[in-house]
C-alpha positions as CSV (number, residue, x, y, z in Angstrom):
1,M,-6.5,46.5,-11.4
2,P,-4.3,44.4,-9.0
3,T,-0.7,45.1,-8.8
4,A,2.0,42.5,-9.8
5,E,2.7,42.0,-6.1
6,E,-1.0,41.4,-5.3
7,M,-1.2,38.9,-8.2
8,Q,1.9,37.1,-7.0
9,S,0.6,36.9,-3.5
10,E,-2.8,35.5,-4.7
11,F,-1.0,33.0,-6.9
12,Q,1.1,31.9,-3.9
13,K,-2.0,31.5,-1.7
14,N,-3.6,29.4,-4.4
15,V,-0.6,27.2,-4.8
16,A,-0.4,26.7,-1.0
17,R,-4.1,25.7,-0.9
18,D,-3.7,23.3,-3.8
19,I,-0.7,21.6,-2.1
20,A,-2.6,21.4,1.2
21,R,-5.6,19.8,-0.6
22,R,-3.3,17.3,-2.4
23,L,-1.6,16.3,0.9
24,E,-4.9,15.9,2.6
25,A,-6.2,13.7,-0.2
26,S,-3.0,11.6,-0.1
27,E,-3.3,11.2,3.6
28,Q,-6.9,10.1,3.3
29,S,-6.0,7.6,0.7
30,K,-3.2,6.3,2.8
31,N,-5.5,6.0,5.9
32,S,-8.1,4.1,3.9
33,E,-5.5,1.7,2.6
34,D,-4.1,1.3,6.1
35,L,-7.7,0.4,7.2
36,M,-7.7,-2.4,4.6
37,L,-5.0,-4.1,6.7
38,K,-7.7,-5.2,9.2
39,W,-8.9,-7.6,6.6
40,F,-5.5,-9.3,6.7
41,A,-5.8,-10.1,10.4
42,F,-5.3,-13.8,11.2
43,D,-5.3,-14.1,15.0
44,H,-8.9,-15.2,15.1
45,L,-8.3,-18.1,12.6
46,A,-7.7,-21.7,13.4
47,D,-4.1,-22.9,13.0
48,P,-4.4,-24.4,9.5
49,L,-6.1,-21.2,8.2
50,R,-3.8,-18.9,10.1
51,E,-0.8,-20.5,8.4
52,V,-2.1,-19.6,5.0
53,S,-3.4,-16.2,6.0
54,I,-0.2,-15.0,7.6
55,W,1.7,-15.0,4.3
56,F,-0.8,-12.5,2.8
57,S,-0.8,-10.3,5.9
58,T,2.9,-10.0,5.8
59,L,2.9,-9.1,2.1
60,A,0.1,-6.6,2.6
61,Q,2.1,-4.9,5.4
62,R,5.2,-4.7,3.1
63,I,3.1,-3.2,0.3
64,V,1.8,-0.5,2.6
65,S,5.3,0.2,4.0
66,N,7.2,0.2,0.7
67,V,4.8,1.3,-2.1
68,D,3.7,4.9,-2.4
69,A,0.0,5.5,-1.7
70,G,-2.2,5.7,-4.8
71,P,-4.7,3.9,-7.0
72,E,-2.3,1.1,-8.0
73,R,-1.4,0.3,-4.4
74,T,-5.1,0.2,-3.6
75,V,-5.6,-2.2,-6.5
76,A,-2.7,-4.3,-5.3
77,L,-4.1,-4.6,-1.8
78,R,-7.6,-5.4,-3.1
79,K,-6.4,-8.2,-5.4
80,L,-4.1,-9.5,-2.6
81,L,-7.2,-9.6,-0.3
82,E,-9.1,-11.5,-2.9
83,A,-6.3,-14.0,-3.3
84,K,-6.0,-14.4,0.5
85,D,-9.8,-15.1,0.8
86,A,-9.5,-17.7,-2.0
87,A,-6.5,-19.4,-0.4
88,V,-8.2,-19.6,3.0
89,R,-11.4,-21.1,1.4
90,A,-9.2,-23.6,-0.5
91,K,-7.6,-24.6,2.8
92,L,-11.0,-24.8,4.5
93,Y,-12.7,-26.8,1.7
94,P,-10.0,-28.9,-0.1
95,G,-10.9,-29.7,-3.7
96,G,-13.6,-27.2,-3.4
């Protein structure tokens, strides 16, 4: 039967492993959301489309900078991307 010290040591190791896993998962989530920022690039667009797209890019960068990583931030970025795409299409095909 393990001693109290051995049990405490094993508990501490498990807690440390759990924290490391959570930090890694959080970092992976953050990295995947940072990768989403590439979809908000606007340099390749013609001027009229760039003018619309830049608003969304700025907001996406602010969301990543100011909102903690997590599922709701991911949803916010995805919906913002959807809105950006619609706004660019609306500018490209007025009345469309």
